[in-house]
N, C-alpha and C positions, 0 to 999 in steps of 0.2 A: 504494500500500500504506500502511496506517496501523496504528499500535499502539494507537490510542485517543487521545482528547483531542487530535486533530488532529496527532499526531506522525507524521512520515514516516520510513521506514527501508528499507534494502535489505540483504539477507543472502545469503550464498552460502558453499559449502563447496568446498574444493579438496583432493582426496585426493593423498597423496604427501608426500615430504620437501621442505620449502621450501629454496630456494637463497639463500645470502647475497648481498647486493649489494655487500659489502665487497670492494674490490680485493685481489687476492692478489699477493704478491711473486713476481717472476720471477728471483730470485737476485741476486747482487751486481751492482749497476749496471744491472739490468734495470728497465724501467718496470713499475709495478704495473698489472695488468689485471683487468677484471671476470672472474668465473668463466666458463669456456667453456659451461657448461650453463645459464647465466642466460637466454639467449634462449628456449630450450626451455621453461624453467619459466614465463617470462612468457606463453608461448603456452598452457600448461596452465591458468594463472590466467585468461587471456582466454576460453578455452573454458568454464570453470566459470561465469564471469560470464554469458556468452551463454546458457547453459543455464538460469540462474536469472532472466534478464531477462524482463520482461513488456512487452507493447506499450504499456500505459498507465502505465509506471513514472514516478514523480514526478522532476522535476529539482530538486535541492536548491539553494537560494540562500542559506540561512541558514548560520550557523556549524555545523560538523560535529563529530561524535564517532565514533571508531572503537574497537570492541572486537575484538581479534584474539586468538583462542585457538588455540594449536598443541598438538595432542595427538600426542606423538612416541613412536616406538618406542625405548625405552631400551636395547634390545639392539644398536642400530646406533650405531657410534662416529662421531665427527666431525660432530656437529650444529652448525649455525651459531648464532651469538649471536642471541638473540631480537630485539634492536633492529636487527639487520642484515637482517631478512626483510620489513620493512614495505612498502617502496617499490613492489614489483610489485602489491601488493594495492590500492593507492590510485591509482597511475599509470594503470592500464588503464581506470579509470572516469572519468578526467579528460576533460571535454568531453562525456561521455555522461550522467553522473549529477550532476556539478557542474562549474562553470567552471574552477576552479583548485584544486590541493591546498592552497593557502594558507588555504582555508576551514576546515581542520581546526584546532579549538581544543582538543580532547582526544583522547588516544590511550591506551587501556588494553590492555596486552599480558599474555597469560597463557600458561604452558607447563606441561603436565602429561603424565605417561606414559599410554600406551594402557592401558585397563583400569581407569582411575580411576573411582570411583563418582560419579555425578551425583545431584542431589537429585530428590526427587519433585516433580511439578508443573512440570517444565521447559516453558516456553512456546514455545520455538522448535522446530518440527517438524523442520526441516533439521538442526539440531544433534542432536536425539534420534536421527534416522536415522544420522547420522555416528557417534555413540557406539556404536550397535548394530552397526556394521560391524566393530568391533574392529581397525581399521587406522589408520595414521597419517593425519592430516588437519589442515587449518587452516580454522577457521570465522571469517568476517568479518561483522561487523554494523556498518553505517554508519547513523547516525541524525542527523537535523537537530536543531539546538539544543544543540550541544556547548558545554560550559563555561557552562551556564546553571543557575539555581537549580532548574529543572524537570527537568534531566537526571537520568536514573535508570538503574538496571541492570535491563533488561527480563527478563533471565534470572537474576535475583537468586538466588544460591546455587549456580550451576552449577559453581563451582569449589571444591566441598567435598572435603576429603581423605578418601580411602577408609577408612582405619583409624580415624580419630578422629571422623568424622561431624560435623565442624564446619569452618568456613571456615579455609583454610590460606593464610597469606601467602607460603608457599614457592612459588616459580615464577612469581610475578606481578610485573609491572613496569609502572609508570605513568610516562609521559613528560609 
């Protein structure tokens, strides 16, 4: 797959609420443990990747960039911190799309409520279909060439705020 000018990318959508990889406390004196629903979530992520996978998928050897956008249901309480949901989205592809997750040089994280308006001219068909579903989802875009001068936002403008019609810094996090 290519975005033009020789760039490689892989994108996929996972429907549902992500699970934090942050260990949870087990009370006084108890060892912190990973959430019990994390293995099931990893399997859901793996299934979404398998569905998006093509037989002739490129194997990335360059530095990598990740754009991860979580469209969440604001009516549901107890959402995990944005920075604690990333690992399942990159770990499942290790050895399949890239050798080691140390290749990631850029990660851009976004979090917006379901129903937010997206801009016209959205380039990612999978992302557009996910928005049209009006449900909670996570969109992942992995591109080769992270942290380079040529790195760009393929879906420039996808994170515009509904009421203002301009880019909103609210809800985005860059690591």
